[in-house]
C-alpha positions in Angstrom: 0.0 0.0 0.0 1.3 3.4 -0.9 2.0 5.4 2.3 -0.9 7.7 3.2 -3.2 5.9 0.8 -4.6 3.1 3.1 -8.1 2.3 2.0 -8.6 -0.6 4.5 -12.2 -0.5 5.8 -13.3 1.7 2.9 -15.7 0.1 0.4 -14.9 1.1 -3.2 -15.7 -0.3 -6.6 -12.3 -1.0 -8.1 -11.2 0.1 -11.6 -9.4 3.0 -13.1 -9.2 2.3 -16.8 -12.4 3.3 -18.6 -13.9 4.1 -22.0 -17.6 4.1 -22.8 -20.7 5.9 -24.0 -22.3 8.8 -22.3 -25.8 7.8 -21.2 -26.7 10.8 -19.0 -25.3 14.2 -18.3 -25.7 16.6 -15.4 -27.0 20.2 -15.6 -23.5 21.7 -15.5 -22.0 19.5 -18.2 -21.0 21.7 -21.2 -19.0 19.5 -23.7 -20.5 16.0 -23.5 -23.8 14.8 -24.8 -25.7 11.5 -24.6 -24.2 9.1 -27.1 -20.7 10.5 -27.1 -17.9 7.9 -27.0 -15.2 8.9 -24.5 -12.1 7.7 -22.6 -10.6 8.6 -19.3 -7.9 11.3 -19.2 -5.4 10.9 -16.4 -5.2 13.9 -14.0 -3.1 12.1 -11.3 -0.7 9.2 -11.3 -2.3 5.7 -11.2 -1.2 5.2 -7.6 -3.3 8.2 -6.6 -6.2 8.2 -9.0 -8.9 10.8 -8.8 -11.6 8.4 -10.1 -12.4 4.8 -9.0 -15.3 2.6 -9.9 -14.8 1.9 -13.5 -15.5 -1.8 -13.1 -19.1 -0.9 -12.4 -21.7 -1.0 -15.2 -22.3 2.7 -14.8 -20.1 5.4 -13.1 -20.3 9.1 -12.7 -17.2 11.0 -13.8 -16.2 14.7 -13.8 -16.4 16.1 -17.4 -12.8 17.4 -17.2 -11.6 13.8 -16.8 -13.0 12.6 -20.1 -11.8 13.0 -23.7 -13.3 12.1 -27.0 -12.5 8.5 -28.1 -11.0 8.5 -31.6 -13.3 6.6 -33.9 -10.4 4.3 -35.1 -9.8 3.1 -31.5 -11.6 0.2 -29.9 -13.0 0.7 -26.4 -10.2 -1.5 -25.0 -7.5 0.6 -26.7 -9.1 3.8 -25.4 -9.5 2.5 -21.9 -5.9 1.6 -21.7 -4.6 5.1 -22.4 -5.3 6.2 -18.8 -2.9 3.5 -17.5 0.1 4.8 -19.4 0.9 7.8 -17.2 
């Protein structure tokens, strides 16, 4: 465990790599719309991620942490980008 990052006793859904399709947006979202394909954009190193829970069927993510998925990339390729920091 990374010092200062002990999550023992905290319930979380694991997962950090993500790509998917927007199914709902909040009232303050400006750039994304339903149906957009996206991938996660790293903001912090993988050992201190800002966002967990990508192994869930649905997850809420801050708009600034998402980027447009290039059409030529598979979802698996797009999801792996956030792991290469």
